[in-house]
C-alpha positions as CSV (number, residue, x, y, z in Angstrom):
1,M,-23.3,0.7,8.8
2,F,-20.2,0.5,11.0
3,I,-18.1,-2.9,10.6
4,H,-15.9,-3.2,13.3
5,R,-12.3,-3.1,12.9
6,T,-10.1,-5.7,14.7
7,I,-7.2,-3.3,15.6
8,Q,-10.0,-1.3,17.6
9,A,-9.2,-3.0,20.9
10,Y,-5.5,-2.9,20.6
11,I,-5.6,1.0,20.0
12,K,-8.2,1.2,22.8
13,K,-5.5,-0.8,25.4
14,Y,-3.4,2.2,24.7
15,L,-5.8,4.8,24.4
16,Y,-7.4,4.8,27.6
17,N,-5.4,2.7,29.8
18,Q,-2.0,4.3,30.1
19,T,-0.8,4.3,33.4
20,D,2.7,4.5,33.2
21,K,3.7,6.1,30.1
22,K,2.1,8.1,27.4
23,Y,2.1,7.2,23.7
24,A,1.1,8.7,20.6
25,I,-1.0,6.4,18.5
26,I,0.0,6.4,14.7
27,V,-2.3,4.4,12.4
28,Y,-1.0,3.8,8.7
29,G,-3.4,2.9,5.7
30,P,-4.1,3.4,2.5
31,R,-6.6,6.7,1.5
32,Q,-10.0,5.6,1.6
33,V,-9.6,2.5,3.6
34,G,-11.7,3.9,6.5
35,K,-9.0,5.7,8.8
36,T,-11.5,8.6,9.5
37,T,-14.3,6.3,10.2
38,L,-12.2,4.3,12.5
39,L,-11.2,7.6,14.3
40,E,-15.0,8.6,14.5
41,H,-15.8,5.4,16.1
42,L,-13.0,5.7,18.6
43,I,-14.1,8.9,20.3
44,S,-17.9,7.4,20.2
45,L,-17.1,4.6,22.6
46,Q,-18.0,5.1,26.3
47,P,-14.2,6.4,27.6
48,P,-13.7,6.7,31.3
49,R,-15.4,9.4,33.2
50,A,-12.4,11.6,32.7
51,L,-13.3,12.1,29.0
52,E,-17.0,13.0,29.0
53,F,-17.3,13.4,25.2
54,Q,-20.5,14.6,23.6
55,D,-22.7,12.9,21.0
56,K,-22.0,14.2,17.1
57,T,-22.7,13.0,13.7
58,P,-20.8,11.6,11.3
59,H,-20.9,14.2,8.9
60,Q,-19.8,17.0,11.3
61,F,-16.9,14.6,11.8
62,Q,-15.8,14.4,8.2
63,N,-16.4,17.6,6.7
64,G,-14.3,20.5,6.5
65,S,-10.6,20.8,7.9
66,A,-11.4,20.6,11.4
67,F,-13.9,19.7,13.8
68,T,-14.4,20.0,17.9
69,L,-16.6,18.6,20.1
70,K,-19.0,21.0,22.1
71,A,-17.1,20.1,25.3
72,R,-13.9,21.1,23.9
73,E,-12.6,17.5,24.8
74,A,-11.5,16.4,21.6
75,A,-10.4,17.8,18.4
76,Y,-10.2,16.3,15.1
77,F,-8.1,18.2,12.5
78,N,-7.5,17.0,8.8
79,A,-3.9,17.9,7.4
80,D,-5.1,17.5,3.6
81,H,-6.1,21.3,4.3
82,L,-3.6,24.1,4.1
83,D,-4.9,25.8,7.2
84,V,-4.5,22.6,9.2
85,R,-1.0,22.5,7.9
86,V,0.0,26.0,8.7
87,Q,-1.5,25.3,12.2
88,F,0.4,22.5,13.1
89,A,3.8,23.3,11.7
90,Y,6.7,23.3,13.7
91,E,7.5,26.9,13.5
92,N,3.8,27.7,14.9
93,I,4.3,25.3,17.8
94,T,4.0,28.1,20.6
95,Q,0.7,29.3,19.4
96,L,-0.9,25.8,19.7
97,E,-1.7,26.4,23.3
98,S,-4.9,28.0,22.9
99,T,-6.0,25.3,20.3
100,L,-5.2,22.3,22.6
101,K,-6.7,24.3,26.1
102,G,-8.8,21.8,27.8
103,L,-8.5,18.8,25.1
104,K,-8.1,15.5,26.4
105,L,-8.0,13.8,22.7
106,L,-6.2,15.4,19.6
107,L,-7.2,13.4,16.4
108,L,-4.5,14.4,13.4
109,D,-5.9,12.9,10.1
110,E,-3.4,12.5,7.1
111,A,-0.3,13.7,9.4
112,Q,2.3,12.9,7.3
113,R,1.3,16.6,5.1
114,I,2.4,18.3,8.4
115,E,6.0,19.5,7.9
116,N,8.0,18.4,10.8
117,I,5.3,16.4,12.0
118,G,7.7,14.1,14.1
119,L,8.9,17.1,15.8
120,V,5.6,18.3,16.6
121,L,4.6,15.1,17.8
122,K,7.3,14.9,20.2
123,I,6.6,18.5,21.9
124,L,3.0,17.8,22.2
125,V,3.8,14.3,23.9
126,D,6.4,15.7,26.2
127,H,4.6,18.6,26.9
128,H,1.4,17.7,27.4
129,P,1.1,14.6,29.3
130,D,-2.9,15.1,29.7
131,L,-3.6,15.0,25.8
132,Q,-3.8,11.8,24.0
133,I,-2.8,12.0,20.2
134,I,-3.9,9.8,17.7
135,A,-2.4,10.5,14.1
136,T,-3.1,8.5,10.8
137,G,-1.2,8.6,7.7
138,S,-1.9,7.5,4.2
139,S,2.1,7.3,3.1
140,S,4.2,5.2,5.5
141,F,7.3,6.3,3.6
142,E,6.4,9.7,4.5
143,L,5.0,9.8,8.3
144,S,7.4,6.9,9.3
145,N,10.5,9.1,7.9
146,K,9.4,11.8,10.0
147,I,8.2,10.3,13.1
148,N,10.7,7.1,13.7
149,E,13.6,9.4,15.2
150,P,11.7,11.9,17.2
151,L,9.2,9.7,18.8
152,T,11.4,6.9,19.8
153,G,10.0,5.3,22.5
154,R,6.8,7.6,22.6
155,K,4.3,5.8,19.8
156,R,2.4,2.9,19.4
157,V,1.9,1.8,15.2
158,F,-1.1,0.0,14.0
159,H,-2.0,-0.7,10.2
160,L,-5.2,-0.4,8.6
161,Y,-6.0,-2.6,5.7
162,P,-9.1,-3.0,3.3
163,F,-11.3,-5.0,5.2
164,S,-10.3,-8.6,6.0
165,F,-12.8,-11.4,5.4
166,E,-12.5,-12.0,9.2
167,E,-14.3,-8.7,10.0
168,L,-16.8,-8.9,7.2
169,Y,-18.0,-12.6,7.0
170,G,-16.4,-14.5,10.1
171,K,-19.6,-14.8,11.7
172,L,-21.4,-16.2,8.9
173,N,-21.9,-20.1,8.3
174,F,-20.2,-21.9,5.6
175,I,-22.0,-21.7,2.9
176,E,-22.7,-17.7,3.3
177,Q,-19.0,-17.5,3.4
178,Q,-18.3,-19.6,0.2
179,R,-20.9,-17.2,-1.5
180,K,-18.9,-14.2,-0.8
181,L,-15.3,-15.3,-2.0
182,P,-16.2,-14.7,-5.9
183,S,-16.8,-11.2,-5.2
184,L,-14.0,-10.6,-3.0
185,L,-11.4,-12.2,-5.3
186,R,-13.1,-9.9,-8.1
187,F,-13.6,-6.7,-6.2
188,G,-11.4,-6.8,-3.3
189,S,-12.7,-5.2,0.0
190,Y,-12.5,-1.7,0.1
191,P,-15.1,-0.1,2.3
192,D,-16.8,1.8,-0.4
193,I,-17.1,-1.4,-2.7
194,I,-18.4,-3.9,-0.1
195,E,-22.1,-4.7,-1.1
196,K,-22.2,-2.6,-4.0
197,N,-23.5,-4.0,-7.3
198,E,-20.9,-4.9,-10.0
199,N,-21.3,-2.0,-12.2
200,E,-21.2,0.5,-9.2
201,A,-18.1,-1.7,-7.6
202,I,-16.2,-1.5,-11.1
203,A,-17.3,2.5,-11.3
204,R,-15.8,3.0,-7.9
205,L,-12.5,0.9,-8.6
206,R,-11.7,2.9,-11.3
207,E,-12.3,6.1,-9.1
208,L,-10.3,5.1,-6.3
209,T,-7.2,3.6,-8.4
210,D,-7.4,7.2,-10.5
211,S,-8.3,9.7,-8.0
212,Y,-6.9,8.2,-4.6
213,L,-4.7,5.5,-4.6
214,F,-1.6,7.0,-5.8
215,K,-2.3,10.3,-4.8
216,D,0.6,10.3,-2.4
217,V,3.3,8.4,-5.0
218,F,2.5,10.8,-7.6
219,S,3.2,13.9,-5.3
220,F,6.4,12.4,-4.1
221,Q,9.7,14.2,-5.1
222,R,11.4,10.9,-6.3
223,L,9.0,10.2,-8.7
224,K,9.5,11.4,-12.1
225,K,7.5,9.6,-14.6
226,P,4.0,8.7,-13.5
227,E,3.4,6.8,-16.6
228,L,6.1,4.8,-16.1
229,L,4.7,3.8,-12.5
230,T,1.4,2.5,-14.3
231,K,3.2,0.4,-16.7
232,L,5.0,-1.1,-13.9
233,L,1.9,-1.8,-11.6
234,Q,0.6,-3.5,-15.0
235,L,3.6,-5.5,-15.3
236,L,3.1,-6.7,-11.6
237,A,-0.7,-7.4,-11.7
238,F,0.4,-9.9,-14.5
239,Q,2.8,-11.6,-12.6
240,V,0.9,-12.2,-9.2
241,G,2.1,-15.3,-7.6
242,S,5.3,-15.7,-9.8
243,E,8.9,-14.7,-9.2
244,V,10.1,-11.2,-10.5
245,T,13.4,-9.8,-10.6
246,F,14.5,-6.0,-11.0
247,H,16.5,-6.9,-13.8
248,E,13.6,-8.3,-15.9
249,L,11.3,-5.7,-14.9
250,A,13.9,-3.1,-15.6
251,Q,14.4,-4.7,-19.4
252,Q,10.8,-4.8,-19.9
253,L,10.4,-0.9,-19.0
254,G,13.5,0.4,-20.4
255,V,15.0,1.6,-17.3
256,D,17.5,0.7,-14.9
257,Q,17.4,-1.4,-12.1
258,L,17.4,1.2,-9.4
259,T,14.4,3.0,-11.1
260,V,12.7,-0.1,-10.5
261,Q,13.6,-0.8,-7.2
262,N,12.7,2.7,-5.7
263,Y,9.1,2.7,-7.8
264,I,8.3,-0.9,-5.9
265,Q,9.6,0.6,-2.7
266,L,7.4,3.6,-2.8
267,L,4.3,1.5,-3.9
268,E,4.9,-0.9,-0.7
269,E,5.3,2.2,1.4
270,A,1.9,3.4,-0.1
271,F,0.0,0.0,1.0
272,V,-0.6,-1.0,-2.6
273,I,1.8,-3.6,-2.9
274,F,4.3,-5.8,-0.8
275,R,6.6,-8.4,-1.6
276,L,7.5,-11.7,-0.3
277,G,11.6,-13.0,0.0
278,A,12.8,-16.4,-0.8
279,F,13.2,-18.6,1.9
280,K,17.1,-20.0,2.0
281,R,18.9,-21.7,4.8
282,N,21.0,-24.9,3.8
283,L,20.3,-26.2,0.5
284,R,22.5,-25.5,-2.4
285,N,20.0,-25.3,-5.2
286,E,17.7,-22.9,-3.4
287,I,16.6,-19.8,-5.2
288,T,17.9,-16.7,-3.1
289,K,17.5,-13.5,-5.3
290,S,14.0,-13.5,-6.5
291,R,10.8,-12.4,-4.9
292,K,6.8,-12.6,-5.3
293,I,4.9,-9.4,-5.2
294,Y,1.4,-9.2,-4.2
295,F,-1.4,-6.8,-4.2
296,W,-2.9,-5.6,-1.0
297,D,-6.3,-5.4,-2.6
298,L,-7.4,-7.5,-5.4
299,G,-10.1,-5.0,-6.6
300,I,-7.0,-2.7,-7.5
301,R,-5.2,-5.5,-9.2
302,N,-8.1,-6.4,-11.2
303,T,-8.7,-2.4,-12.1
304,L,-5.1,-2.3,-13.5
305,I,-5.5,-4.9,-16.0
306,N,-9.2,-4.4,-16.6
307,N,-10.1,-7.7,-15.9
308,F,-13.5,-8.1,-13.6
309,N,-14.5,-11.5,-15.4
310,P,-16.5,-14.1,-13.0
311,L,-14.0,-16.5,-12.2
312,D,-15.1,-19.3,-14.4
313,L,-14.3,-17.2,-17.2
314,R,-10.6,-16.5,-15.9
315,D,-7.3,-17.9,-16.1
316,D,-5.7,-16.5,-13.3
317,V,-8.2,-17.7,-10.4
318,R,-5.0,-19.8,-9.1
319,K,-3.2,-16.5,-8.9
320,L,-5.9,-14.6,-7.1
321,W,-6.8,-17.2,-4.8
322,E,-2.8,-17.0,-3.6
323,N,-2.8,-13.4,-3.4
324,F,-6.3,-13.8,-1.3
325,C,-5.1,-16.0,1.2
326,I,-1.7,-14.7,1.4
327,I,-3.2,-11.0,1.9
328,E,-6.0,-12.2,4.6
329,R,-3.6,-14.2,6.6
330,L,-1.3,-10.9,6.9
331,K,-4.1,-9.1,7.7
332,H,-5.0,-11.0,10.6
333,L,-1.5,-11.4,11.9
334,Q,-1.3,-7.5,11.9
335,N,-4.7,-6.9,13.1
336,H,-4.0,-9.1,16.2
337,Q,-0.5,-7.9,16.4
338,K,1.3,-10.9,15.7
339,F,4.8,-10.5,14.1
340,V,6.1,-13.6,12.0
341,N,8.8,-13.9,9.1
342,C,7.2,-14.5,5.6
343,Y,8.6,-16.1,2.6
344,F,8.2,-18.6,-0.2
345,W,10.6,-21.4,-1.3
346,R,11.8,-22.5,-4.5
347,T,14.7,-24.5,-6.2
348,Y,16.2,-24.2,-9.5
349,Q,14.5,-27.5,-10.1
350,D,11.3,-25.7,-9.7
351,K,10.4,-27.6,-6.6
352,E,8.4,-24.9,-4.8
353,I,6.1,-23.9,-1.6
354,D,4.0,-20.8,-2.0
355,Y,3.9,-19.5,1.4
356,I,6.2,-20.0,4.9
357,E,5.5,-18.9,8.3
358,E,8.6,-18.9,10.7
359,A,7.9,-17.7,14.2
360,N,9.4,-19.4,17.9
361,G,11.9,-21.3,15.7
362,E,9.2,-23.4,14.1
363,L,8.6,-23.1,10.1
364,H,4.8,-23.6,9.2
365,A,4.5,-24.3,5.1
366,Y,1.3,-23.9,2.9
367,E,0.4,-24.3,-0.5
368,F,-2.8,-22.6,-2.1
369,T,-5.5,-24.4,-4.6
370,W,-9.0,-23.2,-5.4
371,S,-10.0,-26.8,-5.9
372,P,-10.5,-28.4,-2.7
373,K,-10.1,-32.1,-4.9
374,K,-6.4,-31.0,-5.7
375,Q,-3.9,-32.5,-3.7
376,K,-0.2,-32.0,-3.9
377,K,2.8,-33.5,-1.7
378,P,5.1,-31.2,-0.3
379,P,8.7,-31.3,-1.6
380,K,11.0,-34.3,0.0
381,D,13.9,-32.1,0.2
382,F,12.2,-29.3,2.0
383,M,10.3,-31.8,4.6
384,E,13.7,-33.8,5.2
385,E,15.7,-30.4,5.6
386,Y,13.7,-28.3,7.5
387,K,11.4,-30.3,9.3
388,P,8.5,-28.0,9.2
389,K,5.8,-28.3,12.1
390,R,3.2,-27.9,9.6
391,F,2.3,-28.5,5.8
392,K,-1.4,-27.4,4.7
393,I,-3.3,-27.5,1.4
394,I,-5.6,-24.6,1.7
395,N,-8.6,-24.5,-0.4
396,R,-11.5,-22.7,-0.2
397,E,-13.2,-25.0,2.0
398,N,-10.7,-24.9,4.6
399,F,-9.3,-21.5,4.2
400,L,-10.9,-20.0,7.3
401,E,-8.8,-22.1,9.4
402,F,-5.8,-20.9,7.9
403,L,-6.9,-17.2,8.1
404,I,-7.2,-17.0,11.7
405,E,-5.0,-19.7,12.9
406,N,-3.3,-18.6,16.3
407,E,-0.8,-21.4,17.3
408,R,2.4,-19.5,17.2
């Protein structure tokens, strides 16, 4: 069963309605998150008459290094395969004419593995005005570095994450939505995890973590000690929702701070974790140098610490809930192409706010609590100094309002 991805509508806007300028469409996202399935569905949609694609079956699309529709109007290539990387290498660009002849749509999966992919895409965009290009990449640190300069003004970038709650369960009633929450906090929302039983979900998460998720990070030339990366991830997993400093992490791991910073950056660019910085403007006692680090998927986080216990047997539900609410909000913003600044706030006296959004000159502040009964007053000095437009306590009964809030 195909679950509609929210970014499809925004990709289609550039895919089939480019009247003034041609853009290459770039889709970033971790491995196994459904990028290939998204490509498959995009070309199965009914396009304008100029693109008369023929029917295909999913197994034809996904197996092998390349697949071309019978009408030769769309072609799919997976750059995980050596022959595709050779074919699309920059030095072979003049030999691509026979491959591209008659094509209206070119799909390049895992494009970060093609040498000089930025220059290759630039030439294709500039010299083939009738060719629409979609390139996906599981490693933004590789693909973005290779395409940013060559494709300046020639690309539109989208991000695909594990399923959002909105995509999975937004149309269910309130009771059904509440029943789905514990599973998401324990096993996450990767496509291959959803709707599996508990044992199958755990087995698949372990396979995903061991074999796929860190594949690009481990192969990156700057990564000298894979075992150090694993230890770092475990430390971060235990400290979800807490402030971390590079100095403390470096001490715990027995390495220098620069190594920790580099590894965290790699993990961010591989869509494993992300950080929130501290909000500071006026108050002298505000924390400035710390950051909080969260995981893009809680199933991955729980796999790293080997804890899949039910929520009533855990002491980290508060951390899970905070991480869940923030990633779901960020997915919603990214999926709907809304861009805001995101922070947490704390003073040296331990007054804090979990999450702050800044947009259009206004602040929106939120605290997260799993229990609907728990209430918390906002910090007086923050409210008086910054006068946020909104302060809300987000619990499991009102979280959907927060996730899909569009008043920006």
